[in-house]
C-alpha positions as CSV (number, residue, x, y, z in Angstrom):
1,X,104.5,116.2,102.3
2,X,106.7,113.2,103.2
3,X,105.5,109.9,104.6
4,X,106.3,110.8,108.2
5,X,104.3,114.0,107.9
6,X,101.4,112.1,106.5
7,X,101.4,109.6,109.4
8,X,101.7,112.5,111.9
9,X,98.7,114.2,110.4
10,X,96.5,111.2,109.7
11,X,93.5,110.8,112.1
12,X,93.7,107.1,112.6
13,X,91.0,107.3,115.2
14,X,88.5,107.6,112.4
15,X,89.4,104.1,111.4
16,X,90.6,102.2,114.5
17,X,88.5,101.7,117.6
18,X,88.6,99.7,120.8
19,X,85.4,98.2,122.2
20,X,85.5,95.9,125.2
21,X,82.7,93.9,123.6
22,X,84.7,93.2,120.4
23,X,87.8,91.0,120.7
24,X,88.1,92.0,124.4
25,X,89.0,95.6,123.5
26,X,91.8,95.0,121.0
27,X,92.1,97.8,118.6
28,X,90.1,96.9,115.5
29,X,89.2,98.5,112.2
30,X,85.9,100.3,112.7
31,X,82.9,98.2,111.5
32,X,84.9,94.9,111.4
33,X,86.3,92.3,113.8
34,X,89.8,92.7,112.2
35,X,92.3,93.6,114.9
36,X,95.4,95.7,114.2
37,X,97.6,92.9,115.5
38,X,96.1,90.4,113.1
39,X,96.7,92.7,110.1
40,X,100.3,93.3,111.3
41,X,100.8,89.6,111.7
42,X,99.7,89.1,108.0
43,X,102.3,91.6,106.9
44,X,104.9,89.9,109.0
45,X,104.0,86.6,107.3
46,X,104.8,88.2,103.9
47,X,101.3,89.3,102.8
48,X,101.3,92.5,100.8
49,X,98.9,95.3,101.3
50,X,97.2,94.2,98.0
51,X,96.9,90.6,99.4
52,X,95.1,92.0,102.5
53,X,92.8,94.2,100.5
54,X,91.9,91.4,98.1
55,X,91.2,88.9,101.0
56,X,89.3,91.5,103.1
57,X,87.2,93.5,100.6
58,X,85.6,95.6,103.4
59,X,89.1,97.1,104.2
60,X,90.2,100.2,102.4
61,X,93.6,101.6,101.6
62,X,92.9,104.3,104.2
63,X,92.2,101.6,106.8
64,X,95.6,100.1,106.2
65,X,97.2,103.5,106.3
66,X,95.5,104.1,109.7
67,X,97.0,100.9,111.0
68,X,100.5,102.2,110.1
69,X,99.7,105.6,111.6
70,X,98.4,103.9,114.8
71,X,101.6,101.9,115.1
72,X,103.8,104.9,114.3
73,X,102.0,107.0,117.0
74,X,102.5,104.2,119.6
75,X,106.2,103.7,118.8
76,X,106.8,107.5,118.8
77,X,105.1,107.7,122.2
78,X,107.2,104.8,123.5
79,X,104.3,102.5,124.0
80,X,105.6,99.5,122.0
81,X,109.2,99.4,123.3
82,X,110.2,96.8,125.8
83,X,112.8,97.4,128.4
84,X,116.2,96.6,126.9
85,X,118.2,93.7,128.5
86,X,121.3,94.4,130.5
87,X,124.6,94.2,128.7
88,X,127.1,92.0,130.5
């Protein structure tokens, strides 16, 4: 099984939830107040997966994999694309 197949088959819903009473409904890791966008921002800042797991000991490797699967599903479904600008 390649990485794409794994993301397609992973049930990220077991790890990521949205509750209007927690961070105004932002998708978060179940049982935490860590939002998906916060974890992605850490990666964008140069943190490694290992850095995140060391700094947030309640997170698991599966939780981080669920974040990637969640993003993959949203991109695949066209939910994260903005409208392209017009080319002059």
